[in-house]
SETOR-299889 format. One record per residue (C-alpha): residue in three letters; x, y, z. Coordinates in steps of 0.25 Angstrom, whole numbers, plus 5000, padded with zeros to 4 digits. Each point is the difference from the previous one (the first is absolute). Example, Ala and Ser with C-alpha at 12.3 -4.5 7.8 and 13.67 -1.06 7.14 Angstrom:
# residues 2
Ala504949825031;Ser500650144998;
This chain:
# residues 89
Unk509951514914;Unk499149915008;Unk499049914993;Unk498650045003;Unk499649855000;Unk500749985013;Unk499050085008;Unk499349915010;Unk498549994999;Unk499250025013;Unk498650004995;Unk499349974987;Unk499849874992;Unk501549984999;Unk500250005015;Unk498849915001;Unk500549904990;Unk501450005007;Unk499349985014;Unk499249884994;Unk501349944994;Unk500850015013;Unk498849945007;Unk500049884990;Unk501549985001;Unk499950005015;Unk498949905000;Unk500649914989;Unk501349995008;Unk499349985013;Unk499249894994;Unk501349934995;Unk500750015013;Unk498849965008;Unk499849884991;Unk501549965002;Unk499850015015;Unk498849915000;Unk500749904992;Unk501250005009;Unk499149995013;Unk499349884994;Unk501449934997;Unk500450035014;Unk498749945005;Unk500249874991;Unk501549995006;Unk499550015014;Unk499049894998;Unk501149914994;Unk500950045012;Unk498849975009;Unk499849864994;Unk501549975001;Unk500050065014;Unk501250094997;Unk499850105012;Unk501150094996;Unk499550024986;Unk498650025005;Unk500550115010;Unk500750074988;Unk498949994991;Unk499050045010;Unk500850135002;Unk500150034985;Unk498549974999;Unk499750105011;Unk500950104994;Unk499250004987;Unk498750005007;Unk500550125008;Unk500350074986;Unk498649974995;Unk499450065013;Unk500950134998;Unk499750014986;Unk498549995003;Unk500150115010;Unk500850084990;Unk498949984989;Unk498950045010;Unk500850135004;Unk500350044986;Unk498649974995;Unk499650114991;Unk501450044996;Unk500149884990;Unk498949954992;
């Protein structure tokens, strides 16, 4: 015999609460990942400055590529957020 509580809710206060919880979880996780990415970007920029002062061109080239990748990911994320505006709170 099936448990009646396993029926999904598609409207009403339970659905609204579930949707808000889902949005909150998404936003919390996104904030965490974004914060970690910003910290990594800052660390790479600091390493790049150190490499520049030491005139280590190989390290500067490598770090410049890594910085460009992270900045590209930021740009893609911003475009995704703009495209999904309204889907998530």
